[in-house]
N, C-alpha and C positions, 0 to 999 in steps of 0.2 A: 960605668958612669962617666968614663973618661973617654968614649967614644964618641969622636968627631960628630957623627953623621949626628948622634943624638943632641946634642948639642946647637947646630947649626937649624936641627931641626926645631928642638926649642923655643931658640931667637928668631925666625921667623914666625912661631907662630907670634909668640909674645910681642911682637912688631906690625906684624899684622891689626892683635883684637888692640893695643893701644893706638892705631894708628886709623882702626873703625870706630872706637874711643872718642879719639879727636872731631873725624867726620858726624860723627851724630851728634856730640855735646854743641860742634858748630850750626849743625841743623837746624836743632830742638831749641837756640839761641835767637834764630831767628825770631823766633814770638818776644822777644824785644824789641821793641823800635829801635833802639839804638845801639844792640850788640851786633856786633860785625862780624857775623855769623860766619857767611861765606868767606870773606878773612880768616876767620880761624881753621876753617876747613884747607882750605889753603896752604894754609902751614901747616898743616899734617901733613901734607901731602909736598913737601917742601921739605920739611923731615925725612919720610921715607923716602922720596929721592935722594936725595943726599948718603943717608945711612946704606941705601942701596947702591947707590955710586961709587962711596968706602968698599961698597965689601965686593968689590967689581963685577956685581947684578944687574949693570945697570947696564940695557939693549936702546936699540933705536927706537924701541915699540914705547917701551917704560917714556923714555925723551919726549916722544911722538905724544902721546896721552898724557907728560904731566905739563905740557905745553897748551894744548886744549883748558883743560884745565887750568891754567892758566888764563886764559881769553873767557873761561867763562868768571871765573873771578873777579876778572876788570867787569867785562862787560852786567858782569851784576849787581856789584858797587855801584856801577854806572845808572842804571837804568832806576835800581834800589831810590835815587835820591830824585832823578827826573822824575820815576812817579809821583812820591810824594809831595815833593817842589811842585808841580803841576796842580795838583789838586786844591794845597793853598794859595798858589799865585790866580788862579780861579776866580777863587774869590776874591782876592785882590790883598790877601796877606802880603804884608812887610815883611822883608826878610828879619828886619828887628825881632818880631813876634816869630818865626821861624828858629833864628838863632835861642831866643828866649827856651822856646821846647826844648829844640837839640840838648842845647848846656843843663836845662834839668833832670833832663830824664838822666843824660849818662853823669851828672853828681851823683845823682838819685841813687841811679844804677852800682858807682862805683865805692859807697859811702855807708848805705842803706843797703838793697837786697835787688836783685832784678826784675822783680818783681814793682817794687817799690815805684823804678825805671819807666815801668810799665805805666804807671797811674800817673805820674809827673810827668811825663814829658806831654802830653793832651791836656792836662792839667795846667804846665806851666804856659803854654799856647790860650787855653780859655782866659787867661788870669791876664795875660802880655795885653788882649783883643779886648781885652774889658775893661782894665783901664786903657787902654788906646782910644775906643769908640762909644764905654760910655753906656753898652749898650747889650747887655747878658743874649739877649736873641742872635744880636751879629756875632758874637764873640760864640755865641754857642753852637752856631752854622758851620764860620771859619772849623771849629772845632772838627765836626759832624767830617768836614773834611779831609779835614788830616786825617781820621781816623779813615773815609771813606780812600782813603790814597794810600795808608797804611797797608790794608786791607790789599788793596789789587799788589803793593807790591810784596805783602808778605807773601801773595801765592806763587809768582813772577821767580822772587829769592829760593821759595822751598822746591817748585821746581826747577832751577839751576841746579841748588843744593842736592836734588836728587842726582840727576846728572853726574855730576862733580864724583858722586858715590859712585855709581854703576860705572865709570870709568874708570877709577881707581879699583875696582873687584876685578874690571879687566886687565887693567896690568895688576896687577896679583894670580890672577886665574893666567894667564898668560903669560907673564915675566919670564 
């Protein structure tokens, strides 16, 4: 148990498993509309990079792959908001209703459960639009546009998340 090779292997394995679990949590968290899954995944790779750097095991390839993962995170967050907002703005949903939707989703996810956040966000949009237009069908149509935007956004973000995991796996394997 005093063999340094054992402890080094143990720590590498522990770090890899922990980082992978953070990446998986972020990926699965994308199901929740207001959960910043891509950012959580990036934070996992940031922690991995910092630890590897402190151990003297961060080479140019690791930095390059971390840079690509960072660009994916930034691009993913921008694309996420553009896709959802575009679908809602195509239906002339005002920013105030969009903000109500996002705020209810975030608050419900933080204080209740993430599953409640999944329901609260479109429900918030429906209620805001119903109060604004006084027409259930218009509110429902606008909420459908939000759900359609979220679906496309989820697919894009999930693809980016898978790519981030693959790049991190390449980093571990080649690093």
